[in-house]
C-alpha positions in Angstrom: 55.4 -105.1 -33.0 57.0 -104.9 -36.4 56.7 -102.5 -39.3 55.4 -104.3 -42.4 56.1 -101.3 -44.6 59.9 -101.6 -43.7 59.9 -105.3 -44.5 58.1 -104.8 -47.8 60.3 -101.9 -48.9 63.6 -103.6 -48.0 62.6 -107.0 -49.4 61.1 -105.5 -52.5 64.2 -103.3 -53.2 66.7 -106.1 -52.6 65.0 -108.8 -54.7 63.3 -106.9 -57.5 66.1 -104.4 -58.3 66.6 -106.2 -61.7 63.1 -105.1 -62.8 64.3 -101.5 -63.0 66.5 -102.4 -66.0 63.9 -104.3 -68.0 63.0 -102.9 -71.5 59.2 -103.3 -71.4 57.6 -100.8 -69.0 54.2 -102.6 -69.1 55.9 -105.9 -68.1 57.7 -104.2 -65.3 54.4 -102.8 -63.9 52.7 -106.1 -64.2 55.6 -108.0 -62.5 55.9 -105.4 -59.8 52.1 -105.4 -59.1 52.0 -109.2 -58.9 55.1 -109.4 -56.6 53.7 -106.8 -54.3 50.3 -108.5 -54.2 51.9 -111.9 -53.3 54.1 -110.4 -50.7 51.2 -108.5 -49.1 49.1 -111.6 -49.0 52.0 -113.4 -47.1 52.6 -110.5 -44.8 48.9 -109.8 -44.0 48.7 -113.3 -42.6 49.6 -113.5 -38.9 53.3 -113.3 -38.5 54.1 -114.5 -35.0 57.6 -113.3 -34.0 57.9 -116.3 -31.7 58.1 -118.5 -34.8 61.3 -116.6 -35.7 62.6 -117.0 -32.1 61.9 -113.4 -31.2 60.4 -113.0 -27.7 59.9 -109.6 -26.1 62.2 -108.0 -28.7 65.0 -110.5 -28.0 66.5 -113.4 -29.8 68.8 -116.1 -28.3 72.4 -115.6 -29.6 72.6 -119.4 -30.1 69.9 -119.2 -32.8 71.8 -116.6 -34.9 73.9 -118.2 -37.7 75.0 -115.0 -39.4 74.4 -111.3 -39.5 74.7 -109.4 -42.8 74.3 -105.6 -43.0 72.5 -104.4 -46.1 73.2 -100.8 -45.3 74.4 -98.8 -42.2 71.0 -99.1 -40.5 69.6 -102.6 -41.4 70.9 -106.1 -41.2 69.5 -109.6 -42.0 70.0 -112.2 -39.4 69.9 -115.8 -40.6 68.7 -118.1 -37.8 68.4 -121.8 -37.2 65.4 -123.2 -39.0 66.1 -121.1 -42.1 64.2 -118.1 -40.7 65.4 -114.5 -41.2 65.1 -111.6 -38.9 65.4 -107.9 -39.8 67.6 -106.0 -37.4 67.1 -102.2 -37.5 69.4 -99.8 -35.7 68.0 -96.8 -33.9 69.7 -94.5 -36.4 72.2 -94.9 -39.2 75.4 -96.4 -37.8 78.1 -95.0 -40.2 80.7 -97.6 -41.2 79.1 -100.7 -39.7 78.5 -102.4 -43.1 82.0 -101.6 -44.3 84.1 -102.0 -41.1 82.2 -104.7 -39.3 81.1 -104.7 -35.7 81.5 -106.1 -32.2 78.3 -107.1 -30.3 77.9 -105.6 -26.8 75.3 -108.0 -25.4 74.4 -108.7 -21.8 73.6 -112.3 -21.2 72.7 -114.9 -23.9 70.2 -112.8 -25.9 70.5 -110.0 -28.4 67.8 -107.5 -27.5 66.3 -104.5 -29.2 66.4 -101.3 -27.1 69.0 -102.8 -24.7 72.0 -104.1 -26.7 74.4 -102.2 -28.9 76.8 -102.9 -31.7 80.2 -101.2 -31.8 81.7 -100.3 -35.2 85.2 -101.7 -35.6 88.1 -99.3 -36.0 85.9 -96.3 -35.3 84.6 -97.3 -31.8 81.2 -95.7 -32.3 78.4 -97.7 -30.6 74.9 -97.9 -32.0 71.6 -99.0 -30.4 69.4 -101.7 -31.8 65.9 -100.4 -32.4 64.0 -103.6 -33.4 64.2 -107.2 -34.3 61.3 -108.2 -36.6 60.4 -111.3 -38.7 61.7 -111.0 -42.3 60.0 -112.7 -45.2 61.7 -112.6 -48.6 59.5 -111.6 -51.5 58.2 -114.4 -53.7 59.4 -113.7 -57.2 58.3 -116.0 -60.0 
């Protein structure tokens, strides 16, 4: 239902970017290896999308507190209960991060494969490909 590689890559990139600028290459490799091992251990456990409020690729709009695009194809949804959901667009939606968006949703749920987001000022609409549980990497 969700792609663990996407979650690991995005989470690892966002929260471990500072490791790139460290002076000690050996320390970097050790920190990266430990972080990846911890994150894999978490993700290899059973992640039930229902615990994030995702059912059949949909999430109730009332559960969404905020949506923040990290690039023109991926966004992090903060939901009630401090859970986060990774929203992935079907393809890059140019300008959505910079210009903002308007949701084109039928009913009271935001659904992958059915609903779209329209880029403000441009008018381009983009389809949502998936909604997946998002777990932030554990960095010590």
